[in-house]
C-alpha positions as CSV (number, residue, x, y, z in Angstrom):
1,M,0.0,0.0,0.0
2,E,1.4,3.4,-1.0
3,K,1.5,6.0,1.7
4,K,0.0,9.3,1.0
5,L,1.7,12.5,2.0
6,P,-0.3,14.3,4.7
7,L,-1.2,17.9,3.9
8,Q,-3.1,18.7,7.0
9,C,-2.3,18.4,10.7
10,P,-4.2,15.5,12.2
11,S,-4.7,17.5,15.4
12,C,-5.9,20.9,14.3
13,Q,-6.4,20.5,10.5
14,A,-3.9,23.4,9.7
15,R,-1.9,23.1,6.6
16,L,1.4,21.3,7.1
17,K,4.8,22.5,5.9
18,V,7.9,20.6,5.0
19,K,10.5,20.6,7.8
20,K,13.2,18.3,6.6
21,L,14.3,16.6,3.4
22,H,16.6,13.6,3.3
23,C,18.6,12.1,0.4
24,S,18.5,8.3,0.6
25,N,21.5,8.1,-1.7
26,C,24.1,10.1,0.2
27,G,22.4,10.9,3.5
28,T,22.4,14.7,3.0
29,E,19.6,16.4,5.0
30,V,18.1,19.8,4.4
31,D,16.3,21.4,7.4
32,G,14.0,24.4,7.3
33,I,10.4,25.4,6.8
34,Y,9.1,25.1,3.3
35,D,5.7,25.2,1.6
36,F,4.6,22.2,-0.4
37,P,4.6,22.7,-4.2
38,P,1.1,23.6,-5.4
39,L,0.7,20.3,-7.3
40,A,1.3,18.3,-4.1
41,S,-2.0,19.7,-2.8
42,F,-3.9,17.7,-5.4
43,N,-5.0,14.1,-4.9
44,N,-3.7,11.4,-7.2
45,E,-6.7,11.5,-9.6
46,E,-6.4,15.3,-9.9
47,Q,-2.6,15.0,-10.5
48,E,-3.2,12.4,-13.2
49,F,-5.8,14.7,-14.9
50,I,-3.3,17.6,-14.9
51,L,-0.5,15.4,-16.4
52,H,-2.8,14.1,-19.1
53,F,-4.1,17.6,-19.7
54,V,-0.6,18.9,-20.3
55,K,0.3,15.9,-22.5
56,T,-2.8,16.5,-24.7
57,S,-1.8,20.2,-25.0
58,G,-4.9,21.2,-23.1
59,S,-7.4,19.4,-25.4
60,L,-10.6,18.8,-23.5
61,K,-11.8,16.7,-26.4
62,E,-8.8,14.4,-26.0
63,M,-9.3,14.3,-22.2
64,A,-12.9,13.2,-22.7
65,K,-11.7,10.3,-24.7
66,I,-9.0,9.3,-22.2
67,M,-11.3,9.6,-19.3
68,D,-14.3,8.1,-21.1
69,R,-16.5,11.0,-20.0
70,S,-18.5,13.6,-21.8
71,Y,-16.9,16.9,-22.8
72,P,-19.1,18.9,-20.3
73,S,-18.1,16.6,-17.4
74,V,-14.4,17.0,-18.2
75,R,-14.9,20.8,-18.5
76,N,-16.6,20.8,-15.0
77,Y,-13.8,18.7,-13.6
78,L,-11.3,21.2,-15.0
79,D,-13.3,24.1,-13.4
80,E,-13.1,22.3,-10.0
81,I,-9.3,22.1,-10.4
82,I,-9.1,25.7,-11.4
83,G,-11.1,26.6,-8.3
84,K,-8.7,24.6,-6.2
85,V,-5.7,26.4,-7.8
86,K,-7.3,29.8,-7.0
87,Q,-7.9,28.7,-3.4
88,L,-4.2,27.6,-3.0
89,E,-3.1,31.0,-4.4
90,K,-5.3,32.8,-1.8
91,L,-3.7,30.7,1.0
92,K,-0.2,31.8,-0.1
93,K,-1.0,35.5,0.3
């Protein structure tokens, strides 16, 4: 089972930040307080959608074929992702 990266504090639900990074190759560690990259805030399904969207040069018609959904449902899903991006941008300010 693949572990999912937690994005929210299990105690208070606040947004988590990265504190330490570790290289499993050489053992180097980087310590500090860093924000997650915006794409890390999306679930696996949303990340897959974004990757396919980029690979199809933003063609919703192609996305509808890949996802086996109607064009309007793919458009609505994209609108949801756009809304999430806007929310993330507000949190950064």
